[in-house]
C-alpha positions in Angstrom: 0.0 0.0 0.0 1.3 3.5 -0.9 1.1 6.3 1.5 0.2 9.8 0.3 2.7 12.4 1.5 1.5 14.9 4.1 1.7 18.6 3.3 4.0 19.4 6.1 4.7 19.0 9.8 1.7 19.7 12.0 3.6 22.6 13.7 4.3 24.3 10.4 0.7 24.0 9.4 -0.4 25.5 12.8 2.1 28.4 12.5 0.9 29.1 8.9 -2.7 29.0 10.0 -2.0 31.4 12.9 0.3 33.8 11.1 -1.6 34.3 7.9 -4.4 36.5 9.4 -1.7 38.6 11.1 0.1 39.2 7.8 -3.1 40.3 6.2 -3.9 42.6 9.1 -0.5 44.1 9.0 -0.7 44.8 5.3 -4.1 46.4 5.7 -2.8 48.7 8.5 0.2 49.7 6.4 -2.0 50.4 3.4 -4.3 52.6 5.5 -1.3 54.6 6.9 0.1 55.2 3.4 -3.3 56.3 2.1 -4.2 58.7 4.9 -0.7 59.9 5.4 -0.9 59.5 9.1 2.5 59.4 10.9 3.6 58.5 14.4 3.0 61.1 17.1 6.6 60.7 18.2 8.0 62.4 15.1 7.9 66.1 15.4 7.6 68.4 12.4 10.7 70.2 11.3 11.2 73.6 13.0 11.0 76.9 11.2 13.9 77.8 9.0 16.7 79.7 10.6 20.3 80.4 9.6 22.3 77.1 9.3 26.0 77.1 8.9 28.4 74.4 7.5 31.2 75.5 9.8 31.3 76.3 13.5 33.3 79.5 12.9 30.6 80.9 10.6 27.9 80.4 13.2 30.1 81.9 15.9 30.7 85.0 13.7 26.9 85.2 13.1 26.2 85.3 16.9 29.4 86.2 18.8 27.5 86.6 22.2 25.7 83.3 21.9 26.8 79.7 22.1 26.8 77.5 19.0 24.9 74.2 18.8 24.7 71.3 16.3 21.1 71.2 15.0 19.4 68.3 13.2 16.5 69.8 11.4 14.4 66.7 10.5 14.4 65.7 14.2 14.0 69.2 15.6 16.8 68.7 18.2 20.2 70.2 18.9 23.5 69.1 20.6 25.7 71.3 22.7 29.5 71.3 22.2 30.1 68.9 25.1 27.9 66.2 23.7 29.1 63.2 21.7 27.2 63.9 18.4 28.2 67.6 18.2 29.2 68.2 14.6 29.3 64.4 13.9 26.1 63.6 12.1 25.8 64.0 8.3 22.4 65.7 8.4 23.1 68.5 10.9 24.3 72.1 10.8 25.7 74.6 13.1 23.5 77.4 14.4 23.1 79.8 17.3 21.5 78.5 20.5 19.1 81.4 20.7 18.0 81.0 17.1 17.5 77.2 17.5 15.3 77.6 20.6 13.2 80.4 19.0 12.7 78.1 15.9 11.4 75.3 18.1 14.4 73.0 18.4 14.8 71.2 21.7 17.8 70.0 23.5 18.6 66.3 23.4 17.8 64.1 26.3 21.4 63.7 27.2 21.8 67.4 27.6 19.1 67.8 30.2 
């Protein structure tokens, strides 16, 4: 007598049966977010435009009485000169502390 082959191990069938609705639900949620344009509340909108400088010396000449910070526009944060990422990220720029705070930038958590 010949045996017919099974379609897989019982655990594999159980995992596939459980995970398939989750995959469908996840794809529906992602599609809804892409259609509505809804974003996470944790992401802040970029602050207002202010004077950004490529070099620290340019920012210091712009505001000689103020301290210079490293601002990351798309995150809306700034690093002071004593912090690790000051001048180190590729998407940041130097600016005056007063200008950064007036534009809505906030200090990083490590600076507080």
